[in-house]
Residue frames as a rotation matrix with the C-alpha (Angstrom) as fourth column:
MET 1
0.591 0.805 0.051 0.00
0.806 -0.591 -0.009 0.04
0.023 0.047 -0.999 0.00
SER 2
-0.162 -0.613 0.773 1.28
0.641 -0.661 -0.390 3.42
0.750 0.432 0.501 -1.07
SER 3
-0.042 0.145 -0.988 1.86
0.910 -0.402 -0.098 6.20
-0.411 -0.904 -0.115 1.51
TYR 4
-0.810 -0.336 0.481 1.66
0.548 -0.725 0.416 8.85
0.209 0.601 0.772 -1.12
LYS 5
-0.129 0.740 -0.660 -0.47
0.663 -0.431 -0.612 11.87
-0.737 -0.516 -0.435 -0.22
ILE 6
-0.101 0.228 0.968 -2.21
0.944 -0.286 0.166 13.68
0.315 0.931 -0.186 -3.04
GLU 7
-0.529 -0.079 -0.845 -1.97
0.474 -0.853 -0.217 17.43
-0.704 -0.516 0.489 -2.96
GLN 8
0.176 0.655 0.735 -4.30
0.978 -0.199 -0.057 19.94
0.109 0.729 -0.676 -4.50
LYS 9
-0.669 -0.374 -0.642 -3.81
0.435 -0.898 0.071 23.63
-0.603 -0.232 0.763 -5.33
ARG 10
0.469 0.715 0.519 -6.26
0.881 -0.338 -0.330 26.21
-0.060 0.612 -0.788 -6.67
LEU 11
-0.573 -0.714 -0.402 -4.43
0.623 -0.698 0.353 29.27
-0.533 -0.048 0.845 -8.19
VAL 12
0.752 0.659 0.028 -6.02
0.513 -0.558 -0.652 32.36
-0.414 0.505 -0.758 -9.47
HIS 13
-0.408 -0.908 -0.100 -3.85
0.457 -0.297 0.838 33.84
-0.790 0.296 0.536 -12.19
ARG 14
-0.997 0.004 -0.075 -4.67
-0.061 -0.629 0.775 36.62
-0.044 0.777 0.628 -14.62
GLY 15
-0.488 0.869 0.078 -8.32
-0.853 -0.455 -0.256 36.53
-0.186 -0.192 0.964 -13.35
ARG 16
0.307 0.502 -0.808 -8.84
-0.591 0.766 0.252 32.82
0.746 0.400 0.532 -13.95
GLU 17
0.264 -0.178 0.948 -8.90
-0.859 0.404 0.315 29.93
-0.439 -0.898 -0.046 -11.50
PHE 18
0.099 -0.352 -0.931 -6.87
-0.611 0.717 -0.336 26.82
0.785 0.602 -0.144 -12.24
HIS 19
0.715 0.168 0.679 -6.98
-0.648 0.525 0.552 23.55
-0.264 -0.834 0.484 -10.27
PHE 20
0.030 -0.783 -0.621 -3.82
-0.705 0.424 -0.569 21.51
0.709 0.455 -0.539 -10.04
VAL 21
0.846 0.312 0.432 -3.41
-0.526 0.625 0.577 18.10
-0.090 -0.715 0.693 -8.49
SER 22
-0.260 -0.964 -0.054 -0.30
-0.965 0.258 0.054 15.98
-0.038 0.066 -0.997 -7.68
TYR 23
0.839 0.511 -0.188 -0.11
-0.530 0.846 -0.065 12.38
0.126 0.155 0.980 -8.64
GLU 24
0.442 -0.638 0.631 2.13
-0.342 0.531 0.776 9.56
-0.830 -0.558 0.017 -7.72
GLY 25
-0.268 -0.546 -0.794 4.69
-0.953 0.032 0.300 8.39
-0.138 0.837 -0.529 -10.21
VAL 26
0.812 0.536 0.231 4.16
-0.469 0.835 -0.287 5.03
-0.347 0.124 0.930 -11.99
LEU 27
-0.230 -0.793 0.564 6.53
-0.167 0.603 0.780 2.23
-0.959 0.086 -0.271 -12.84
ALA 28
-0.525 -0.080 -0.847 7.15
-0.845 -0.075 0.530 1.39
-0.106 0.994 -0.028 -16.57
ASN 29
0.223 0.573 0.788 4.92
-0.251 0.815 -0.522 -1.30
-0.942 -0.081 0.326 -18.11
PRO 30
-0.696 -0.625 -0.353 6.84
-0.505 0.076 0.860 -2.80
-0.510 0.777 -0.369 -20.96
SER 31
-0.651 0.506 0.566 3.82
0.597 0.802 -0.031 -5.15
-0.469 0.317 -0.824 -21.90
LYS 32
0.488 0.872 -0.035 1.66
0.739 -0.434 -0.516 -2.08
-0.465 0.226 -0.856 -22.53
ALA 33
-0.157 -0.666 0.729 4.61
0.906 -0.390 -0.161 -0.01
0.392 0.636 0.665 -23.89
LEU 34
0.830 0.378 0.411 4.13
0.171 -0.872 0.458 2.59
0.532 -0.310 -0.788 -21.20
PRO 35
-0.183 -0.963 0.199 7.10
0.221 -0.238 -0.946 4.49
0.958 -0.129 0.256 -19.89
ALA 36
-0.141 0.049 -0.989 7.73
0.988 0.075 -0.138 5.17
0.067 -0.996 -0.059 -16.26
SER 37
0.170 0.202 0.964 6.66
0.252 -0.955 0.156 8.63
0.953 0.217 -0.213 -14.94
PRO 38
-0.867 -0.467 -0.173 7.86
0.325 -0.268 -0.907 10.57
0.377 -0.843 0.384 -11.84
PRO 39
-0.028 0.758 -0.652 5.42
0.886 -0.283 -0.367 12.13
-0.462 -0.588 -0.664 -9.31
GLY 40
-0.841 -0.301 0.450 4.14
0.496 -0.760 0.419 15.26
0.216 0.576 0.789 -10.79
TRP 41
-0.509 0.652 -0.561 1.73
0.044 -0.632 -0.774 18.14
-0.860 -0.419 0.293 -10.81
TYR 42
-0.674 0.375 0.636 -1.18
0.732 0.226 0.642 18.08
0.097 0.899 -0.427 -13.34
LEU 43
-0.805 0.574 -0.149 -3.68
-0.568 -0.819 -0.082 20.76
-0.169 0.019 0.985 -14.44
MET 44
-0.587 0.730 0.351 -7.27
0.633 0.683 -0.364 19.48
-0.505 0.009 -0.863 -14.22
GLN 45
-0.609 0.361 -0.706 -9.28
-0.544 -0.838 0.041 20.98
-0.577 0.409 0.707 -17.12
SER 46
0.032 0.766 -0.643 -12.44
-0.999 0.044 0.003 19.80
0.030 0.642 0.766 -18.80
GLY 47
0.861 0.340 0.379 -12.32
-0.421 0.894 0.154 16.34
-0.287 -0.292 0.912 -17.28
LYS 48
0.673 -0.709 -0.211 -8.68
0.322 0.537 -0.780 15.80
0.666 0.457 0.590 -18.45
ARG 49
0.779 -0.566 -0.270 -5.44
0.115 -0.293 0.949 15.96
-0.616 -0.770 -0.163 -16.65
ILE 50
0.834 -0.511 0.206 -2.44
0.054 -0.296 -0.954 17.72
0.548 0.807 -0.219 -18.31
SER 51
0.427 -0.755 -0.498 1.06
0.904 0.343 0.256 17.12
-0.022 -0.559 0.829 -17.09
VAL 52
0.976 -0.022 0.217 2.65
-0.008 -0.998 -0.065 20.36
0.218 0.062 -0.974 -15.89
MET 53
0.109 -0.972 0.206 5.87
-0.724 -0.220 -0.654 19.60
0.681 -0.078 -0.728 -13.97
PRO 54
-0.194 -0.330 -0.924 7.67
0.412 0.827 -0.382 17.02
0.890 -0.455 -0.024 -11.72
GLN 55
0.807 0.414 0.422 6.84
-0.249 -0.409 0.878 17.12
0.536 -0.813 -0.227 -8.08
LEU 56
-0.254 -0.954 -0.161 10.07
0.027 0.160 -0.987 17.58
0.967 -0.255 -0.015 -5.86
LEU 57
0.324 0.483 -0.814 9.81
0.766 0.372 0.525 16.56
0.556 -0.793 -0.249 -2.32
ASP 58
-0.259 -0.499 -0.827 12.02
0.914 -0.403 -0.043 19.46
-0.311 -0.767 0.561 -1.03
GLN 59
-0.606 0.077 0.792 10.18
0.437 -0.799 0.412 22.19
0.664 0.596 0.451 -2.91
THR 60
-0.858 0.375 -0.351 8.50
0.130 -0.502 -0.855 24.90
-0.496 -0.780 0.382 -0.80
PRO 61
0.010 0.967 0.254 4.85
0.792 0.148 -0.593 25.73
-0.611 0.207 -0.764 -1.47
GLU 62
0.427 0.093 -0.899 5.93
-0.179 -0.966 -0.185 29.02
-0.886 0.240 -0.396 -2.79
ALA 63
-0.635 -0.721 -0.277 8.41
-0.501 0.112 0.858 27.43
-0.587 0.684 -0.433 -5.28
VAL 64
-0.620 0.487 0.616 5.55
0.650 0.758 0.055 25.05
-0.440 0.434 -0.786 -6.51
ASP 65
0.457 0.821 -0.343 3.22
0.493 -0.554 -0.671 28.01
-0.741 0.138 -0.658 -6.99
GLU 66
0.130 -0.477 -0.869 5.89
-0.579 -0.748 0.324 29.92
-0.805 0.461 -0.373 -8.92
GLY 67
-0.888 -0.416 0.197 6.58
-0.127 0.632 0.764 26.86
-0.443 0.654 -0.614 -11.18
LEU 68
-0.236 0.867 0.439 2.79
0.878 0.383 -0.286 26.31
-0.416 0.318 -0.852 -11.92
ILE 69
0.530 0.433 -0.729 2.43
0.130 -0.891 -0.435 30.05
-0.838 0.136 -0.529 -12.68
LYS 70
-0.376 -0.807 -0.455 5.40
-0.537 -0.210 0.817 29.93
-0.755 0.551 -0.355 -14.97
TRP 71
-0.827 0.106 0.553 3.86
0.393 0.811 0.434 26.97
-0.402 0.576 -0.712 -16.80
LEU 72
0.242 0.970 0.012 0.54
0.712 -0.169 -0.682 28.81
-0.660 0.173 -0.731 -17.15
ASP 73
0.327 -0.189 -0.926 2.27
-0.349 -0.935 0.067 31.84
-0.878 0.301 -0.371 -18.63
ARG 74
-0.641 -0.737 -0.213 4.09
-0.478 0.166 0.863 29.68
-0.601 0.655 -0.459 -21.16
HIS 75
-0.967 0.189 0.168 1.31
0.250 0.820 0.515 27.20
-0.040 0.541 -0.840 -22.17
VAL 76
-0.094 0.992 -0.079 -2.00
0.918 0.056 -0.392 28.83
-0.385 -0.109 -0.917 -21.43
PHE 77
0.701 0.336 -0.629 -1.37
0.220 -0.941 -0.257 32.56
-0.678 0.041 -0.734 -21.94
GLY 78
-0.313 -0.925 -0.216 1.75
0.004 -0.229 0.973 32.37
-0.950 0.304 0.075 -24.15
């Protein structure tokens, strides 16, 4: 059983609210040709989850917010 704790963040940026959720990494599955993925932050939008950035254990909440906002500026507003 995993001890991973999912985190959620709601950020308001440029007048819009965005919902981010952290997910545990997964091991590679060669039989299904799926690569491994590290724990990461995902944007939840329209019933889909979009990979944003890796989740680092030693990151402060402020650093996470800064990384998410930089991603929004590049990929949503860029």
